[in-house]
Kinemage of the C-alpha trace (Angstrom):
@kinemage 1
@onewidth
@group {chain A} dominant
@subgroup {mainchain}
@vectorlist {calphas} color= white
{ca met a 1} P 23.620 -97.208 -26.101
{ca ser a 2} L 25.035 -96.999 -29.634
{ca ala a 3} L 21.462 -97.577 -31.025
{ca leu a 4} L 20.243 -94.782 -28.758
{ca arg a 5} L 23.319 -92.169 -29.991
{ca pro a 6} L 21.700 -91.563 -33.316
{ca ala a 7} L 17.959 -91.104 -31.958
{ca phe a 8} L 19.861 -88.601 -29.104
{ca leu a 9} L 21.994 -86.642 -31.593
{ca trp a 10} L 18.733 -86.313 -33.595
{ca ala a 11} L 17.250 -84.866 -30.663
{ca leu a 12} L 19.837 -82.535 -29.884
{ca met a 13} L 19.731 -81.130 -33.359
{ca val a 14} L 16.264 -80.695 -33.063
{ca val a 15} L 16.477 -78.395 -30.057
{ca ala a 16} L 19.199 -76.888 -31.350
{ca ala a 17} L 17.235 -75.644 -34.364
{ca ala a 18} L 14.291 -74.733 -32.434
{ca ala a 19} L 16.668 -72.683 -30.093
{ca gly a 20} L 18.425 -70.970 -33.082
{ca gly a 21} L 14.379 -71.010 -34.622
{ca val a 22} L 13.467 -68.818 -31.618
{ca tyr a 23} L 16.705 -66.826 -31.199
{ca leu a 24} L 16.624 -65.728 -35.030
{ca thr a 25} L 12.634 -65.001 -34.509
{ca asp a 26} L 13.489 -62.879 -31.019
{ca gln a 27} L 16.573 -60.990 -33.122
{ca leu a 28} L 14.756 -60.093 -36.612
{ca phe a 29} L 11.033 -59.811 -34.896
{ca ile a 30} L 10.754 -59.265 -31.031
{ca ala a 31} L 13.840 -57.279 -30.235
{ca pro a 32} L 13.210 -54.931 -32.549
{ca gly a 33} L 9.960 -54.389 -31.415
{ca arg a 34} L 11.162 -53.904 -27.872
{ca val a 35} L 13.814 -51.472 -29.454
{ca leu a 36} L 10.835 -49.414 -31.108
{ca gln a 37} L 8.569 -49.457 -27.972
{ca gln a 38} L 11.389 -48.158 -25.611
{ca gln a 39} L 12.568 -45.722 -28.453
{ca leu a 40} L 8.316 -44.569 -28.277
{ca ala a 41} L 8.786 -44.677 -24.516
{ca glu a 42} L 11.606 -42.060 -24.335
{ca arg a 43} L 9.821 -39.934 -26.970
{ca asp a 44} L 7.009 -39.755 -25.012
{ca ala a 45} L 9.098 -39.219 -22.003
{ca gln a 46} L 10.844 -36.205 -23.923
{ca ile a 47} L 7.234 -34.813 -25.016
{ca arg a 48} L 5.834 -34.547 -21.393
{ca val a 49} L 9.013 -32.778 -20.603
{ca leu a 50} L 8.950 -30.037 -23.433
{ca thr a 51} L 5.669 -29.883 -22.884
{ca glu a 52} L 5.706 -28.971 -18.893
{ca arg a 53} L 8.919 -26.594 -20.127
{ca asn a 54} L 6.547 -24.981 -22.719
{ca gln a 55} L 3.597 -24.397 -20.006
{ca ala a 56} L 6.222 -23.309 -17.412
{ca leu a 57} L 7.038 -20.674 -20.099
{ca glu a 58} L 3.610 -19.669 -21.244
{ca ala a 59} L 3.217 -19.239 -17.322
{ca ala a 60} L 6.009 -16.730 -16.673
{ca val a 61} L 4.977 -14.827 -19.713
{ca arg a 62} L 1.320 -14.361 -18.920
{ca leu a 63} L 2.759 -13.051 -15.254
{ca leu a 64} L 5.237 -10.792 -16.910
{ca arg a 65} L 2.383 -9.101 -18.838
{ca his a 66} L 0.020 -8.997 -16.014
{ca thr a 67} L -0.434 -5.961 -14.100
{ca glu a 68} L -1.482 -6.141 -10.348
{ca arg a 69} L -1.596 -2.395 -9.513
{ca arg a 70} L -1.111 1.184 -11.415
{ca ala a 71} L -1.478 4.572 -11.181
{ca arg a 72} L -1.263 7.371 -13.216
{ca leu a 73} L 0.865 10.693 -12.995
{ca val a 74} L -0.120 13.379 -15.394
{ca val a 75} L 2.258 16.645 -15.078
{ca leu a 76} L -0.131 19.778 -15.043
{ca asp a 77} L 2.170 22.271 -15.018
{ca gln a 78} L 5.892 23.178 -14.863
{ca ala a 79} L 7.674 26.606 -14.433
{ca val a 80} L 11.358 27.716 -13.196
{ca val a 81} L 10.958 29.845 -10.037
{ca pro a 82} L 13.248 32.449 -8.311
{ca gly a 83} L 16.290 30.340 -7.550
{ca gly a 84} L 16.270 28.751 -10.480
{ca his a 85} L 14.927 25.078 -9.872
{ca pro a 86} L 11.609 24.249 -11.615
{ca arg a 87} L 8.598 23.937 -9.362
{ca thr a 88} L 6.004 20.841 -10.782
{ca arg a 89} L 2.287 20.539 -10.406
{ca val a 90} L 1.106 17.010 -10.838
{ca arg a 91} L -1.914 15.047 -10.172
{ca phe a 92} L -1.420 11.425 -8.834
{ca thr a 93} L -4.513 8.767 -9.399
{ca glu a 94} L -4.568 5.335 -8.228
{ca leu a 95} L -6.148 3.014 -11.259
{ca asp a 96} L -7.928 -0.412 -10.703
{ca gly a 97} L -7.770 -3.589 -13.004
{ca gln a 98} L -9.581 -2.109 -16.195
{ca gly a 99} L -7.722 1.608 -15.543
{ca asp a 100} L -10.391 3.460 -13.886
{ca pro a 101} L -9.825 5.776 -10.955
{ca val a 102} L -9.847 4.575 -7.534
{ca gly a 103} L -10.514 7.079 -4.696
{ca glu a 104} L -9.823 10.753 -5.281
{ca pro a 105} L -7.219 12.084 -7.404
{ca arg a 106} L -4.583 14.039 -5.895
{ca glu a 107} L -3.202 17.413 -6.859
{ca leu a 108} L 0.715 17.664 -5.645
{ca val a 109} L 3.223 20.890 -6.103
{ca leu a 110} L 6.655 19.089 -6.249
{ca glu a 111} L 9.921 21.190 -5.926
{ca gly a 112} L 11.556 20.324 -8.865
{ca asp a 113} L 11.590 18.000 -11.885
{ca glu a 114} L 13.130 14.895 -10.692
{ca val a 115} L 10.541 12.748 -9.223
{ca tyr a 116} L 10.838 9.477 -7.055
{ca val a 117} L 7.937 7.833 -6.361
{ca asp a 118} L 8.512 5.488 -3.215
{ca ala a 119} L 6.151 1.914 -2.527
{ca leu a 120} L 6.358 -0.961 -0.367
{ca val a 121} L 6.190 -4.068 -1.929
{ca ile a 122} L 5.331 -7.793 -0.815
{ca lys a 123} L 6.530 -10.591 -3.019
{ca phe a 124} L 5.413 -14.326 -3.025
{ca asp a 125} L 7.101 -17.484 -3.252
{ca asp a 126} L 7.475 -18.560 -7.212
{ca thr a 127} L 5.508 -21.527 -6.645
{ca ser a 128} L 2.452 -19.618 -5.455
{ca val a 129} L 2.858 -17.152 -8.320
{ca met a 130} L 3.467 -19.611 -10.854
{ca gly a 131} L 0.591 -21.264 -9.739
{ca gly a 132} L -1.722 -18.665 -9.921
{ca asp a 133} L -2.786 -18.971 -6.313
{ca ala a 134} L -5.684 -17.551 -5.291
{ca leu a 135} L -4.330 -15.544 -2.371
{ca lys a 136} L -0.510 -15.240 -2.972
{ca gly a 137} L -0.057 -15.393 -6.424
{ca lys a 138} L 0.345 -12.032 -7.357
{ca ala a 139} L 2.931 -9.382 -5.489
{ca leu a 140} L 1.209 -6.602 -3.269
{ca leu a 141} L 1.997 -2.910 -3.243
{ca leu a 142} L 1.631 0.394 -1.054
{ca phe a 143} L 2.056 3.629 -2.888
{ca arg a 144} L 3.928 4.898 0.274
{ca arg a 145} L 4.887 8.408 -0.793
{ca ile a 146} L 6.082 10.763 -3.724
{ca phe a 147} L 9.259 13.496 -3.743
{ca thr a 148} L 11.633 15.274 -5.386
{ca asp a 149} L 15.391 15.023 -5.685
{ca arg a 150} L 15.364 18.301 -3.869
{ca arg a 151} L 13.478 17.297 -0.628
{ca arg a 152} L 14.421 14.259 1.258
{ca pro a 153} L 12.201 11.064 1.453
{ca ala a 154} L 10.641 12.052 4.927
{ca glu a 155} L 9.582 15.574 3.536
{ca gly a 156} L 7.666 13.881 0.386
{ca asp a 157} L 3.775 13.755 0.489
{ca val a 158} L 2.097 10.776 1.680
{ca leu a 159} L 0.233 8.567 -0.442
{ca asp a 160} L -1.606 5.479 1.150
{ca arg a 161} L -0.936 5.112 5.260
{ca glu a 162} L 1.582 2.333 6.220
{ca gly a 163} L 0.050 -0.494 8.277
{ca gln a 164} L -3.153 -0.161 6.608
{ca met a 165} L -4.325 -1.869 3.666
{ca pro a 166} L -3.934 0.316 0.656
{ca gln a 167} L -7.397 1.555 -0.199
{ca thr a 168} L -7.087 0.244 -4.181
{ca tyr a 169} L -7.306 -3.505 -2.337
{ca ala a 170} L -10.027 -2.067 0.247
{ca ala a 171} L -11.896 -0.942 -2.323
{ca glu a 172} L -11.989 -4.089 -4.656
{ca arg a 173} L -13.007 -6.577 -1.897
{ca ala a 174} L -13.099 -7.370 1.297
{ca pro a 175} L -8.883 -7.419 2.863
{ca thr a 176} L -8.477 -11.308 4.152
{ca ala a 177} L -6.897 -11.177 7.740
{ca phe a 178} L -4.087 -12.728 6.078
{ca glu a 179} L -3.457 -9.382 4.009
{ca arg a 180} L -4.127 -7.309 6.581
{ca glu a 181} L -1.596 -8.970 9.079
{ca leu a 182} L 1.084 -8.776 6.435
{ca trp a 183} L 0.908 -4.960 6.012
{ca ala a 184} L 0.320 -4.642 10.053
{ca arg a 185} L 3.495 -6.319 10.337
{ca phe a 186} L 5.199 -4.858 7.602
{ca trp a 187} L 8.455 -4.142 9.083
{ca glu a 188} L 8.690 -7.016 11.735
{ca leu a 189} L 8.065 -9.750 9.186
{ca ala a 190} L 11.308 -8.052 6.800
{ca asn a 191} L 13.590 -8.040 9.679
{ca asp a 192} L 12.591 -12.061 10.240
{ca pro a 193} L 12.873 -13.889 6.790
{ca glu a 194} L 11.838 -17.194 8.554
{ca glu a 195} L 8.368 -15.855 10.069
{ca ala a 196} L 7.812 -14.439 6.277
{ca arg a 197} L 8.836 -17.479 4.541
{ca lys a 198} L 5.824 -19.555 6.921
{ca arg a 199} L 3.627 -17.399 5.581
{ca gly a 200} L 4.574 -17.803 1.390
{ca val a 201} L 6.306 -14.494 1.406
{ca arg a 202} L 9.719 -14.188 -0.607
{ca ala a 203} L 10.695 -10.410 0.083
{ca leu a 204} L 9.216 -7.419 1.907
{ca his a 205} L 11.068 -4.116 1.297
{ca gly a 206} L 10.859 -0.743 0.158
{ca glu a 207} L 11.193 -0.133 -3.908
{ca ala a 208} L 10.904 3.373 -5.555
{ca val a 209} L 11.319 4.181 -9.318
{ca ser a 210} L 12.116 7.738 -10.491
{ca thr a 211} L 12.035 9.927 -13.484
{ca arg a 212} L 12.554 13.266 -14.767
{ca leu a 213} L 9.087 14.648 -15.598
{ca arg a 214} L 8.350 17.329 -18.612
{ca lys a 215} L 5.433 19.327 -19.009
{ca asp a 216} L 2.252 18.136 -20.544
{ca arg a 217} L 3.241 14.639 -20.190
{ca ile a 218} L 1.383 11.391 -18.374
{ca tyr a 219} L 3.555 9.072 -16.564
{ca thr a 220} L 1.916 5.255 -15.600
{ca ile a 221} L 3.415 3.398 -12.579
{ca thr a 222} L 2.903 -0.548 -12.917
{ca leu a 223} L 3.281 -3.371 -10.519
{ca arg a 224} L 3.258 -6.837 -12.358
{ca ser a 225} L 2.467 -9.919 -10.632
{ca thr a 226} L 6.246 -10.596 -10.228
{ca gly a 227} L 7.278 -7.670 -8.210
{ca glu a 228} L 8.782 -5.538 -11.060
{ca leu a 229} L 7.854 -1.954 -10.114
{ca thr a 230} L 8.175 0.633 -13.770
{ca ile a 231} L 7.516 4.010 -13.910
{ca gln a 232} L 6.873 5.335 -18.226
{ca pro a 233} L 5.888 7.757 -20.029
{ca thr a 234} L 2.494 6.944 -22.079
{ca arg a 235} L 2.451 10.525 -24.133
């Protein structure tokens, strides 16, 4: 046994030295490599997240700039009539995506100068809008009527007929059964959110924009894909 002890100790020292060498190799060369690989993987994951966020922001910006429905309101004449209030004569024209007239312009005489354009709006869920869905990637709008602060809404001039496909959409392409159903059942779906959600609809409601008209000015009414309705003077 005593003769074997030196050999055993020598073997143990060799094994320990080898183990130490492996440990040093791991700590000096392999471990830093693993850390670097982990850091690179984390960096790549962060880049993917930032890229996705950037793409989502770019999509949101495109949607905010994108116009789906437009109309032009031209003030042709404005004068104070007996009784002391203004009377305003306007021309209302719907426009297509290129800014060309759709249908026949309408000339209207409005009592007053504070005008309201009343609309019905259908807004789809954010996923469809952000994804640019061919059918649900944009809000839909029906120009319902126009009136002033001196007249009740029910006494306003009708622009598009409720329950029917707006003439602008019908002029651009054949309406789908899906769209026809939404317009035909507008108020029913507006009062049944669950049924609306089944169709990917986020909201159906009336909306009005207003402004005080000035003589010889032109105003543009705009609906963006996100459902934002605005009226702004263009000159």
